[in-house]
N, C-alpha and C positions, 0 to 999 in steps of 0.2 A: 595490236597489230603493228603500230609504228615501232614499238620497242623491238619486236621480233625482226622487223625489216632492218632497223639500225644495226642490230647484232649480226645479222646475215651479211650486210654490206661491210661491216667492220672486220669480221673474221674472214671474209672472202676477198672482196675487191680491194679494200684498203690495204690489207696485209699483202696481197699480191702486188699491188702498185708500189708499196714501200720496198718489198723484196726485189722488185725489178729496178729499183733506184730512181723511179720517176716521181716520187713524192719528195721534193727537196725543200719545201717551205710550208709554213702554215697556210698560205694562200693556195698552194697546190692541194693541200689536204682539204681545205674548204671547197675548192672548185670540184674536186673529185667526189666529195660527199654530196654536194649539191646536185651534181649530174646524176649520181646513182639514185638519190632520193626521188628526183624528178622521173627517172625511168621506172622505179619500183613501186611508188605509191599510187593508189588510185587517183583518178583525175579530180575528185572532189577536194583533194588537199592541194594547198599552195605552199611552195617553199620560197622563203625570203632570205636574202643574203644581206647582212649588216644593215637592217632598217633602223633609222633613227626613230626611237619612240620615247614619249614623255611618260614617266611614271613618278609616283610619289616616293621620295626617299627623305626620311627624317622631316616629314611634314612640308617638304618643298617639292615642286615639280622639277625634275631633272631629266636630261636627255641621256639615254644609253643606247648602245648599238650591240645587241646580241649578234654573235657570229652567224647563226642560222635560226630562223623561226619556221615552224610549220603551222599553218592554219587550216581549219575546216570551216567554211563559210566565214563568219566574223569572229570566230573563237581561235585563240592561240592554243594549240594542243601540245606543242613541244617547243622547248627552248634549248639550243645547243651552244655551248661554249667550247672552243678548241684551243689546244696548246700543242706546239710542235717544237721540241728541243731535244732531238734524239741523242745528241752528243754531250748534253749537259743537264743542268737542273732547271726545270721549268718553273717560272714564277706563276703561281696559280691562285694566289689569294684574291686578287682583283676579280678574276673570273667567278670564283665561288661567292664572293660578296654580291656580284651582279645577279647570280642565280638566287641568292638569298633575298635580295631586294624584290625580285620578281615574284618569288614565293609569298612574300608578305603583302602583295597587292590585294586590296579588297576585291571580291568577286564581281562587284558592280562597277568597278573603275573602268572607264572606257577611254580609248585613245584612237587617233587617226593613224592610218598606215598606208592605205592605197592612194595613189596620185592620179590626177587627170593627165592623160598623155599630152594634151595640147598646151598645158600651162606648167606642168611639173608641180603644181600646188596640190595639197591634200584634197581629196574629194570629201563628200559629206557622210561617208560610211564610217562607223565606229567599230573598233575591235575591242575585245577584252580577253584576258587570260581565262581559260576554262578552269573550273575547280578541279584540282588534281592533275594539272598539266604535267607532262613528263619533262623533267629537268635533266639535262645530259651534260656531262663533262667528258670530252674526248681528248685524250692526251697521248702523245708519243714522246717518250722521254728516256733518259738514262736510267738504268735499273736501280740506281741509288736515289733517285729523285723523290722527294716527298709528294710531289704532284700525282704520283701513281696511286697513292692512297689518300686522296684529298680530305675527306671528312675526318679521318683519324689524325691527320697532321695539321689541320686547320687550327685546332686549339693550341697545339704546341707553338705555332708561329704567331698567332694573333692574341692568344690568351682568353679566347671566348669560344663557346660551343657554336656549332652551326647545325641546325636540324632541317634537313631537306627531305621532304616526303616525295615519294614517287621519283627517286633519284637514280640515275644510271651512270656508271663510270665505264667508258670504253677505253681500254688501256693497251698501248703498244709499248712493251718493255724492251729496251735495247741494252743488251749486255755485250760488251766487247768480246769478240771471238766466239759468240754463240748465235744460234738462229734467233731472230727476233720473235717475241711471243705476243700475239694479239688475243686479248680476252676481254671479259667484262665482269662487272661486280654489281 
């Protein structure tokens, strides 16, 4: 359901906003995607923007900030990383590594996310990544950018494979003198 909603938003609203010239930065893309997800998803889902979460990376707790998270109750069901570089080559390795670190979290690992409004401190609720959470890399980039085919090009740039299950790539391919193409893989 979330995957179909993301594809619909990407190929419809995001493409239209880009073609209107109103998406002019990664933050604009993030804002538009957040707004559309809030409008389209049922109320039992919560959309989070750049939450600071503590996860285990190489046996140490580290803080990461995914661009967008979607939760249902206390489970993270979708993680989205964004890249917006329509005129050049998007650097995507860090984004894919972040998704890979999230994919490697043990299903029983829990972290705090929600805050108390009166203090700004974390409340006592714990969240965890659902088994099989949807991992999304959404990119708008120059047609020659390796980021448009991230898994295939990850090994070429880093020298190691990345295996992301339940992975969706939302692609905005910008070719000079041609109509932009928004699709998914």
